[in-house]
N, C-alpha and C positions, 0 to 999 in steps of 0.2 A: 517307418515301412511296413504297409501290413501286407496279409501272405501273398493279395494276386501282385504288389506289384512286386515282390520277389520272384513272379513266375519267370518264363525264357520268352522270347516270341515265338520257339516253337508249341510251347506251352497255351499261348493265345490264341497261336493259332486253329488249335481245335477246337476254340469258340467261333471261327468265321462261320458264315452262311448258316447260321444255330438260332434260333427263336428263345430266345434268356429270361432270366428274373435276376434282376442286379438289385440287391439289398446294399442302399449304402449307408449313410452316417444318417443319426435320428431318425433310424427306420425308414425311411423313405425308399420306395421301391420303381424300380422300374424296369418295362420290358419291351424287348424289338427285337430283332433279329441284328445281328452281329456282322456291322460293317466290315470292321478293321479293329484295333489295339493300338494306339500309337506306341513304339517301342521306348522311348525316352521318358515319358509322362504314366504310362501306364491307361491314358483314357480310353477308354469304348465308348467309340462310336455306333450309335440303336438306331436301327431306320423302326421306320413303322407304316404304316398305309392305313390308315381307318379309311369306311368304305363311306364311298363317292365324295372323297379327298383324295387329292395327290399325294405322293409320303412325304413324312416331313422325318427329318432326322434331330438327335438329340446324345450331346456329350455328358458322362461320367466318368470322372476325372479320377484318375487313376487311386488320386490319396485317398479317396471318400469310397472308396469300394468295400464293402467289409464280405460280401458272398457272389458269389456267381451260378445258377442252377441252369440247367439244358431244359430246355423246355418239348424243344423240338426238333428234331432232322431235319435242313432244309435240302428239300429235293432240287432237280436240273431247272425246272421255272423258275421257282424262288432264287436260285442264284444268278441266272441270268438279268430276272426283274433290280435283284442288288448288284450286279455290272454296270446296268445301265444307269443305275443312279453317277458313280463316278466314273462315266464313258464322258468324253465329249461329244456334242450332239454332230449327226456325218456335217461334217465340212463344207459347206458349196467352193466349185474348182471357178475360179474365173479366167480369163484367159488372158492375155499380160496387156493387150488395148484396153479392159476393163478396169485392170490393177493400176496402169496409169491415167485413169478416165478417173478414177472415185479415190488416188494419191492429188493431181491436179485440183479437183475441186474442194477435198480436205483443206491443202492449203490455200487455196482461196480462200475460205471458208473462216481458217484460222487467221491470215491476214487481214480479212478485215472486222473483225473483230478485233482488233493491236494486241494478235498470240504473236511473238517474232519466233517465227517458223524456216529451215531451212533445208538443204538435201544433201543426206552424206552416201557412200559407200562408192561403190565402183557403179555402178548403175545408178546412180541418186535413188534408189528404190527407197532408204531410208529416213520420213522424216523427221526432222530432227530440230525440238523445242524448247526454245531459249536456253539452248545446249546441255537443260537438263534431263529432259525425258524423251525419248526415242518409241516412232510407231513404227511398227515394220506391218506389211502386206499381210493381211487384207485391210488395213489399217481400221479396225476396230478398237474398239476398248480394250480388249483382252487382247491387242496386242503392243499397249504400250507398255514401257516398261522405265520405271526412273531411280535411283535409293530413296529419294523426298516420297515418303510416304503420301503426302500431302497434297504435295502435286501433284502426281499422281490422279489421288482419287479426284483430284478437279478434275484434271483432264478428262479422267473418263469418262466422269460426271458430264460435262460440256458436252462430248465426244456421243455420249445416249442421246442425250435431245436433241442433236445434232442429225443422227441415224433416225432418228423416232421422225422430224420434222421432214427427210429425205423419202422416208421410210414409202 
């Protein structure tokens, strides 16, 4: 275990929203704004904002960290910019009628494609696919849940394509 991994979450918290240089094994160096540090693995999540590009996120595994140097304190603008990376986009509010229409259209599409689907819950708001996956309102890929990761990924991909056609 290295010095970085021995630090406590309170120690790591002092690095949040700051521009740092991370020296890792084999003299690899990474620079970016600390978005968070995983408390279990000590992995550092860095955000960078190259000019004229969308921001990118990189991970430096905790066991590979040799040294972390703070290069710049973050101001409130940077804190807001970093917080927006993890914040969900403003979710659209759907009326009960719109939700019912979305559910019925998705259910019909799944049935047309020979995917077994039913409704469950008190008001039948949740769609159940083959008894192993559920889709909650508003019936997008993010609302799918299943213990089977392969089925989950495949259905989310299908749903993405379906919504793209509707779009």
